[in-house]
N, CA, C and O atoms as a GROMACS GRO file, in nm:
protein
  376
    1ASN      N    1  13.115   9.388  16.070
    1ASN     CA    2  13.182   9.499  16.131
    1ASN      C    3  13.321   9.521  16.076
    1ASN      O    4  13.404   9.586  16.139
    2GLY      N    5  13.347   9.468  15.959
    2GLY     CA    6  13.478   9.487  15.897
    2GLY      C    7  13.462   9.504  15.748
    2GLY      O    8  13.352   9.532  15.699
    3ASP      N    9  13.570   9.486  15.676
    3ASP     CA   10  13.570   9.500  15.531
    3ASP      C   11  13.496   9.382  15.467
    3ASP      O   12  13.489   9.273  15.523
    4LEU      N   13  13.443   9.406  15.350
    4LEU     CA   14  13.376   9.303  15.272
    4LEU      C   15  13.441   9.299  15.135
    4LEU      O   16  13.450   9.402  15.068
    5THR      N   17  13.486   9.184  15.094
    5THR     CA   18  13.546   9.167  14.962
    5THR      C   19  13.464   9.064  14.886
    5THR      O   20  13.436   8.956  14.937
    6THR      N   21  13.426   9.098  14.764
    6THR     CA   22  13.357   9.001  14.679
    6THR      C   23  13.441   8.978  14.555
    6THR      O   24  13.506   9.070  14.504
    7ARG      N   25  13.439   8.859  14.507
    7ARG     CA   26  13.506   8.824  14.381
    7ARG      C   27  13.397   8.769  14.290
    7ARG      O   28  13.338   8.664  14.316
    8GLY      N   29  13.371   8.843  14.184
    8GLY     CA   30  13.261   8.804  14.096
    8GLY      C   31  13.150   8.907  14.103
    8GLY      O   32  13.171   9.019  14.150
    9SER      N   33  13.034   8.870  14.058
    9SER     CA   34  12.920   8.961  14.051
    9SER      C   35  12.851   8.976  14.185
    9SER      O   36  12.853   8.885  14.268
   10THR      N   37  12.792   9.092  14.206
   10THR     CA   38  12.712   9.119  14.324
   10THR      C   39  12.571   9.155  14.277
   10THR      O   40  12.555   9.237  14.187
   11THR      N   41  12.472   9.095  14.338
   11THR     CA   42  12.333   9.124  14.302
   11THR      C   43  12.266   9.193  14.420
   11THR      O   44  12.269   9.143  14.533
   12LEU      N   45  12.206   9.308  14.393
   12LEU     CA   46  12.136   9.385  14.495
   12LEU      C   47  11.987   9.385  14.462
   12LEU      O   48  11.947   9.358  14.349
   13GLY      N   49  11.906   9.415  14.560
   13GLY     CA   50  11.762   9.424  14.540
   13GLY      C   51  11.723   9.545  14.456
   13GLY      O   52  11.802   9.638  14.440
   14ARG      N   53  11.603   9.543  14.404
   14ARG     CA   54  11.558   9.649  14.313
   14ARG      C   55  11.545   9.785  14.379
   14ARG      O   56  11.530   9.885  14.310
   15ASN      N   57  11.550   9.790  14.510
   15ASN     CA   58  11.546   9.918  14.581
   15ASN      C   59  11.678   9.994  14.568
   15ASN      O   60  11.682  10.115  14.590
   16ALA      N   61  11.786   9.924  14.533
   16ALA     CA   62  11.918   9.984  14.527
   16ALA      C   63  11.952  10.042  14.390
   16ALA      O   64  12.054  10.110  14.377
   17GLY      N   65  11.870  10.018  14.290
   17GLY     CA   66  11.902  10.072  14.158
   17GLY      C   67  11.796  10.039  14.056
   17GLY      O   68  11.708   9.956  14.080
   18GLY      N   69  11.807  10.106  13.942
   18GLY     CA   70  11.710  10.081  13.836
   18GLY      C   71  11.729  10.180  13.723
   18GLY      O   72  11.835  10.240  13.707
   19TYR      N   73  11.624  10.195  13.645
   19TYR     CA   74  11.623  10.285  13.531
   19TYR      C   75  11.506  10.382  13.544
   19TYR      O   76  11.404  10.350  13.606
   20ALA      N   77  11.522  10.498  13.488
   20ALA     CA   78  11.415  10.598  13.486
   20ALA      C   79  11.415  10.663  13.349
   20ALA      O   80  11.521  10.700  13.297
   21VAL      N   81  11.298  10.678  13.290
   21VAL     CA   82  11.286  10.734  13.155
   21VAL      C   83  11.217  10.870  13.161
   21VAL      O   84  11.108  10.883  13.216
   22VAL      N   85  11.282  10.969  13.103
   22VAL     CA   86  11.220  11.099  13.083
   22VAL      C   87  11.167  11.098  12.940
   22VAL      O   88  11.243  11.082  12.844
   23THR      N   89  11.038  11.114  12.926
   23THR     CA   90  10.977  11.110  12.793
   23THR      C   91  10.999  11.241  12.718
   23THR      O   92  11.024  11.346  12.778
   24GLN      N   93  10.991  11.233  12.587
   24GLN     CA   94  11.008  11.350  12.502
   24GLN      C   95  10.911  11.460  12.545
   24GLN      O   96  10.793  11.433  12.566
   25GLY      N   97  10.962  11.581  12.559
   25GLY     CA   98  10.881  11.696  12.598
   25GLY      C   99  10.873  11.720  12.747
   25GLY      O  100  10.827  11.826  12.791
   26SER      N  101  10.916  11.622  12.827
   26SER     CA  102  10.912  11.637  12.972
   26SER      C  103  11.048  11.686  13.022
   26SER      O  104  11.149  11.673  12.953
   27ASP      N  105  11.051  11.741  13.143
   27ASP     CA  106  11.178  11.786  13.199
   27ASP      C  107  11.210  11.718  13.332
   27ASP      O  108  11.299  11.761  13.405
   28ARG      N  109  11.137  11.608  13.362
   28ARG     CA  110  11.163  11.539  13.488
   28ARG      C  111  11.098  11.401  13.490
   28ARG      O  112  11.010  11.370  13.410
   29VAL      N  113  11.146  11.320  13.584
   29VAL     CA  114  11.082  11.192  13.615
   29VAL      C  115  11.100  11.168  13.764
   29VAL      O  116  11.205  11.200  13.820
   30HIS      N  117  10.999  11.112  13.827
   30HIS     CA  118  11.006  11.080  13.969
   30HIS      C  119  11.038  10.932  13.986
   30HIS      O  120  10.977  10.847  13.921
   31VAL      N  121  11.133  10.901  14.071
   31VAL     CA  122  11.168  10.762  14.104
   31VAL      C  123  11.119  10.736  14.246
   31VAL      O  124  11.155  10.809  14.339
   32GLU      N  125  11.038  10.632  14.262
   32GLU     CA  126  10.988  10.595  14.394
   32GLU      C  127  11.053  10.463  14.434
   32GLU      O  128  11.050  10.366  14.357
   33PHE      N  129  11.111  10.459  14.553
   33PHE     CA  130  11.172  10.336  14.601
   33PHE      C  131  11.064  10.232  14.630
   33PHE      O  132  10.955  10.268  14.675
   34SER      N  133  11.094  10.105  14.606
   34SER     CA  134  10.995  10.000  14.632
   34SER      C  135  10.969   9.984  14.781
   34SER      O  136  10.859   9.948  14.822
   35THR      N  137  11.071  10.010  14.862
   35THR     CA  138  11.059  10.011  15.007
   35THR      C  139  11.128  10.136  15.058
   35THR      O  140  11.244  10.159  15.025
   36PRO      N  141  11.061  10.219  15.137
   36PRO     CA  142  11.127  10.340  15.186
   36PRO      C  143  11.252  10.308  15.267
   36PRO      O  144  11.258  10.208  15.338
   37TYR      N  145  11.352  10.394  15.255
   37TYR     CA  146  11.473  10.385  15.335
   37TYR      C  147  11.446  10.445  15.472
   37TYR      O  148  11.353  10.525  15.487
   38SER      N  149  11.525  10.408  15.572
   38SER     CA  150  11.508  10.466  15.706
   38SER      C  151  11.556  10.611  15.710
   38SER      O  152  11.509  10.689  15.792
   39ASP      N  153  11.650  10.647  15.621
   39ASP     CA  154  11.701  10.783  15.605
   39ASP      C  155  11.716  10.806  15.455
   39ASP      O  156  11.726  10.709  15.380
   40PRO      N  157  11.720  10.930  15.410
   40PRO     CA  158  11.743  10.953  15.267
   40PRO      C  159  11.877  10.891  15.223
   40PRO      O  160  11.979  10.913  15.288
   41PRO      N  161  11.876  10.815  15.113
   41PRO     CA  162  11.999  10.752  15.066
   41PRO      C  163  12.083  10.848  14.982
   41PRO      O  164  12.038  10.957  14.945
   42ILE      N  165  12.205  10.806  14.955
   42ILE     CA  166  12.289  10.877  14.859
   42ILE      C  167  12.251  10.826  14.721
   42ILE      O  168  12.246  10.705  14.698
   43VAL      N  169  12.224  10.918  14.629
   43VAL     CA  170  12.175  10.883  14.496
   43VAL      C  171  12.279  10.919  14.391
   43VAL      O  172  12.342  11.025  14.398
   44THR      N  173  12.298  10.830  14.295
   44THR     CA  174  12.384  10.855  14.180
   44THR      C  175  12.302  10.827  14.055
   44THR      O  176  12.234  10.725  14.046
   45ILE      N  177  12.309  10.919  13.957
   45ILE     CA  178  12.236  10.898  13.832
   45ILE      C  179  12.332  10.914  13.715
   45ILE      O  180  12.433  10.983  13.724
   46SER      N  181  12.298  10.847  13.605
   46SER     CA  182  12.381  10.854  13.485
   46SER      C  183  12.292  10.840  13.362
   46SER      O  184  12.200  10.759  13.360
   47LEU      N  185  12.321  10.920  13.261
   47LEU     CA  186  12.248  10.914  13.135
   47LEU      C  187  12.326  10.827  13.038
   47LEU      O  188  12.446  10.847  13.020
   48GLY      N  189  12.260  10.732  12.975
   48GLY     CA  190  12.328  10.640  12.884
   48GLY      C  191  12.277  10.652  12.742
   48GLY      O  192  12.210  10.748  12.705
   49GLY      N  193  12.312  10.554  12.662
   49GLY     CA  194  12.264  10.546  12.525
   49GLY      C  195  12.328  10.647  12.432
   49GLY      O  196  12.273  10.678  12.327
   50GLY      N  197  12.445  10.700  12.469
   50GLY     CA  198  12.510  10.798  12.384
   50GLY      C  199  12.438  10.932  12.378
   50GLY      O  200  12.462  11.012  12.287
   51LYS      N  201  12.351  10.956  12.474
   51LYS     CA  202  12.273  11.081  12.477
   51LYS      C  203  12.343  11.183  12.567
   51LYS      O  204  12.422  11.146  12.654
   52PHE      N  205  12.314  11.310  12.544
   52PHE     CA  206  12.371  11.418  12.622
   52PHE      C  207  12.259  11.514  12.663
   52PHE      O  208  12.172  11.547  12.583
   53ALA      N  209  12.263  11.557  12.790
   53ALA     CA  210  12.162  11.652  12.839
   53ALA      C  211  12.213  11.711  12.970
   53ALA      O  212  12.294  11.649  13.040
   54GLY      N  213  12.167  11.830  13.001
   54GLY     CA  214  12.194  11.889  13.132
   54GLY      C  215  12.093  11.831  13.231
   54GLY      O  216  11.972  11.846  13.213
   55TYR      N  217  12.143  11.765  13.334
   55TYR     CA  218  12.051  11.702  13.429
   55TYR      C  219  12.110  11.702  13.570
   55TYR      O  220  12.230  11.722  13.590
   56SER      N  221  12.022  11.680  13.666
   56SER     CA  222  12.061  11.669  13.806
   56SER      C  223  11.952  11.590  13.877
   56SER      O  224  11.858  11.542  13.813
   57TYR      N  225  11.964  11.577  14.009
   57TYR     CA  226  11.857  11.516  14.087
   57TYR      C  227  11.818  11.613  14.197
   57TYR      O  228  11.895  11.703  14.233
   58ASP      N  229  11.696  11.596  14.251
   58ASP     CA  230  11.644  11.686  14.352
   58ASP      C  231  11.542  11.611  14.436
   58ASP      O  232  11.500  11.501  14.400
   59ASN      N  233  11.503  11.670  14.546
   59ASN     CA  234  11.397  11.618  14.632
   59ASN      C  235  11.424  11.475  14.680
   59ASN      O  236  11.332  11.393  14.686
   60VAL      N  237  11.550  11.446  14.715
   60VAL     CA  238  11.582  11.312  14.767
   60VAL      C  239  11.526  11.300  14.907
   60VAL      O  240  11.554  11.382  14.994
   61ASN      N  241  11.446  11.197  14.929
   61ASN     CA  242  11.397  11.166  15.063
   61ASN      C  243  11.392  11.015  15.078
   61ASN      O  244  11.436  10.943  14.989
   62SER      N  245  11.340  10.967  15.188
   62SER     CA  246  11.342  10.824  15.214
   62SER      C  247  11.251  10.744  15.121
   62SER      O  248  11.261  10.622  15.115
   63GLU      N  249  11.163  10.812  15.048
   63GLU     CA  250  11.069  10.743  14.960
   63GLU      C  251  11.103  10.751  14.812
   63GLU      O  252  11.049  10.674  14.733
   64GLY      N  253  11.192  10.845  14.772
   64GLY     CA  254  11.226  10.856  14.631
   64GLY      C  255  11.301  10.984  14.600
   64GLY      O  256  11.351  11.051  14.691
   65PHE      N  257  11.308  11.017  14.473
   65PHE     CA  258  11.378  11.138  14.428
   65PHE      C  259  11.331  11.173  14.288
   65PHE      O  260  11.264  11.094  14.222
   66ASP      N  261  11.368  11.293  14.242
   66ASP     CA  262  11.336  11.339  14.107
   66ASP      C  263  11.464  11.353  14.025
   66ASP      O  264  11.566  11.399  14.076
   67ILE      N  265  11.458  11.315  13.899
   67ILE     CA  266  11.563  11.349  13.802
   67ILE      C  267  11.507  11.466  13.724
   67ILE      O  268  11.396  11.459  13.671
   68ILE      N  269  11.584  11.575  13.716
   68ILE     CA  270  11.536  11.695  13.649
   68ILE      C  271  11.632  11.733  13.537
   68ILE      O  272  11.753  11.715  13.548
   69LEU      N  273  11.576  11.787  13.430
   69LEU     CA  274  11.655  11.833  13.316
   69LEU      C  275  11.656  11.985  13.313
   69LEU      O  276  11.565  12.049  13.366
   70SER      N  277  11.759  12.042  13.253
   70SER     CA  278  11.768  12.187  13.241
   70SER      C  279  11.672  12.240  13.134
   70SER      O  280  11.642  12.360  13.133
   71ALA      N  281  11.624  12.154  13.046
   71ALA     CA  282  11.528  12.190  12.940
   71ALA      C  283  11.447  12.065  12.907
   71ALA      O  284  11.495  11.954  12.929
   72PRO      N  285  11.326  12.081  12.855
   72PRO     CA  286  11.248  11.964  12.816
   72PRO      C  287  11.325  11.875  12.718
   72PRO      O  288  11.397  11.923  12.631
   73ALA      N  289  11.308  11.744  12.734
   73ALA     CA  290  11.380  11.647  12.650
   73ALA      C  291  11.332  11.654  12.506
   73ALA      O  292  11.212  11.652  12.479
   74SER      N  293  11.427  11.662  12.412
   74SER     CA  294  11.392  11.661  12.270
   74SER      C  295  11.368  11.519  12.220
   74SER      O  296  11.316  11.499  12.110
   75GLU      N  297  11.407  11.420  12.302
   75GLU     CA  298  11.383  11.280  12.271
   75GLU      C  299  11.377  11.204  12.403
   75GLU      O  300  11.412  11.260  12.508
   76GLN      N  301  11.335  11.080  12.401
   76GLN     CA  302  11.330  10.999  12.522
   76GLN      C  303  11.471  10.977  12.576
   76GLN      O  304  11.563  10.946  12.500
   77LEU      N  305  11.488  10.993  12.708
   77LEU     CA  306  11.618  10.975  12.773
   77LEU      C  307  11.606  10.870  12.883
   77LEU      O  308  11.517  10.876  12.967
   78LYS      N  309  11.698  10.772  12.881
   78LYS     CA  310  11.696  10.664  12.980
   78LYS      C  311  11.815  10.680  13.075
   78LYS      O  312  11.931  10.675  13.033
   79PHE      N  313  11.785  10.698  13.202
   79PHE     CA  314  11.884  10.713  13.306
   79PHE      C  315  11.896  10.582  13.385
   79PHE      O  316  11.798  10.510  13.403
   80SER      N  317  12.016  10.554  13.433
   80SER     CA  318  12.032  10.450  13.534
   80SER      C  319  12.056  10.520  13.666
   80SER      O  320  12.109  10.631  13.669
   81TRP      N  321  12.019  10.455  13.774
   81TRP     CA  322  12.036  10.515  13.906
   81TRP      C  323  12.071  10.409  14.010
   81TRP      O  324  12.038  10.292  13.996
   82HIS      N  325  12.140  10.455  14.114
   82HIS     CA  326  12.171  10.374  14.231
   82HIS      C  327  12.138  10.456  14.355
   82HIS      O  328  12.155  10.578  14.355
   83ALA      N  329  12.092  10.390  14.458
   83ALA     CA  330  12.064  10.456  14.586
   83ALA      C  331  12.116  10.366  14.697
   83ALA      O  332  12.082  10.248  14.703
   84PHE      N  333  12.197  10.422  14.784
   84PHE     CA  334  12.254  10.346  14.895
   84PHE      C  335  12.241  10.427  15.024
   84PHE      O  336  12.271  10.546  15.027
   85ARG      N  337  12.197  10.362  15.129
   85ARG     CA  338  12.196  10.425  15.260
   85ARG      C  339  12.336  10.407  15.318
   85ARG      O  340  12.389  10.297  15.323
   86VAL      N  341  12.394  10.517  15.363
   86VAL     CA  342  12.528  10.516  15.421
   86VAL      C  343  12.517  10.567  15.564
   86VAL      O  344  12.465  10.676  15.589
   87GLU      N  345  12.567  10.488  15.656
   87GLU     CA  346  12.565  10.529  15.796
   87GLU      C  347  12.666  10.640  15.818
   87GLU      O  348  12.784  10.622  15.790
   88ASP      N  349  12.620  10.753  15.867
   88ASP     CA  350  12.705  10.868  15.897
   88ASP      C  351  12.796  10.904  15.779
   88ASP      O  352  12.919  10.897  15.791
   89PRO      N  353  12.737  10.943  15.664
   89PRO     CA  354  12.820  10.972  15.545
   89PRO      C  355  12.917  11.087  15.569
   89PRO      O  356  12.885  11.185  15.637
   90ARG      N  357  13.032  11.073  15.511
   90ARG     CA  358  13.136  11.176  15.523
   90ARG      C  359  13.100  11.294  15.433
   90ARG      O  360  13.054  11.275  15.320
   91ILE      N  361  13.120  11.414  15.482
   91ILE     CA  362  13.099  11.535  15.404
   91ILE      C  363  13.232  11.606  15.391
   91ILE      O  364  13.295  11.640  15.491
   92SER      N  365  13.276  11.628  15.267
   92SER     CA  366  13.403  11.697  15.240
   92SER      C  367  13.372  11.835  15.187
   92SER      O  368  13.285  11.851  15.102
   93GLU      N  369  13.442  11.934  15.236
   93GLU     CA  370  13.426  12.072  15.189
   93GLU      C  371  13.562  12.134  15.168
   93GLU      O  372  13.661  12.094  15.231
   94GLN      N  373  13.567  12.232  15.080
   94GLN     CA  374  13.692  12.305  15.059
   94GLN      C  375  13.662  12.450  15.033
   94GLN      O  376  13.753  12.529  15.013
   0.00000   0.00000   0.00000
């Protein structure tokens, strides 16, 4: 019920993150959580390997989400992702 401080590495279960590959010619990949969340988690995705593409995520629910591209991939793209359930997440608007 308070702050948590770690010094050193933190290891989380495979439900909290992983990799997703969009194959050449495809414009999406579906990520399925190994265990469904009780509520849809907050998802963060990142494209690595020095690659560039227009991408986003969609269809986030308690069982998974989709990574979508603005155009079919001209080569294989490997994304990393994290998903965390946040109790009563803050919403900021301007």
